C-alpha angles and dihedrals in degrees: 000000000000115000094237093059089060100048121117119246123252116280118269114275092244093058109096112231090226088066090060102034110072106125120164115231094260093053093043092053097044129100113253129193117243103174151330104278099222092047093058110101115245115250096000124111115231119204120214141142135248123190088347094306124115113246133182124214121199124182103199096176132006089270103029123081128171126196125193140172126198090346093309121120112233128208114266131206126184110208133156091352094304135105116237129189141169137215090209137033106304128197119269094261146003130254116284131252102183093181090067089072097051108117098226096053127103109227111198136164099226095197144300116244128191107225129186097225138089120268094244091052090052093050091049090053090050089056094050117101094172094080095055099096094044104040101028099037113173092015116051097007148353139189135301088028095078104126118115103213119218115276139174128257125191129184112205129194101206103064095018103230147113123247126190116191139175089043111156129173134166111244125183093203111010097169143000090266096053116108096182141013124270143157104284121209115221134193116189121200128184108190095159131034091245101030133070132185120207124198117195138173114281114225090209098050119025091192094061139047137230117234127223117180126190114206117186128202106203102220088181135324094294105029132064141176104224118204123187122207117199119197102177143162100237127137093160107063129053122234092264092057092046091051094046092054093053093042088056090054094048093045087059090052097046099075091044091053094046092051095053116112130238096030091213121067116254111227097191105106089220095054098083125019111243127208131201092271089060096069092119092049092049090049092047093052091047090049093050090053092049091050092050093243113162101150110111091008141096101236118229094244097056 
């Protein structure tokens, strides 16, 4: 699925832009994904939105992409096969994913889905292992293997990110290359308020891990375009098979995400009752507060 087939339409003419455009400084000055580079049509302008603002993306040549908003040229960054831009003054570079550059990996954009949910809600769902047996039955979990074992979460300042380690969960079919179920080791990393990188056991090489990254384009506070980068060790399946597996997983998540209420993520610790399995979610909400992120959230003081 090409990213531009999944994008949300412009807002209705009677919706004031000030209602949609309320980014906090951190969000405004961050890099945000706006599409998979090779899926952008050559020579054709694609209209989209970022943080409630209309933007236009134009891929003039295979390696040249321009992004603009209201006649203003925006900064552009090409990383991991995706185009990134910012409505503010972004940092010099993006977070690193060293595995992407390993020569024996398959780097694939699995798909880009339009989802009616806020970016923080989508990241929180990505961090949640507890839903595996019930939402991804037969793939990432199954009953009676429902326990989320204790794991570790660390919030670092330099670089500013969250890391969850010692995550293990039984999965009957964790990837297209798996021939049987096993306890899969997970490492979750949140290096950007609206992006998360997952490392999980590779069935083909026990010493290394596959990488699945979720990159979210915040269309507005309650809509995203969700792109999934796969950087996997797989010399068995073709790109279509790799994509179809991940699309199946995300298609199972999409209705769950879109039925969550409220759409924006509450940051008040008292708003939703956490349990032990929610350590990553608790850390993520605390981290958003510490970074001053309010976009796509319900701030603790409202």
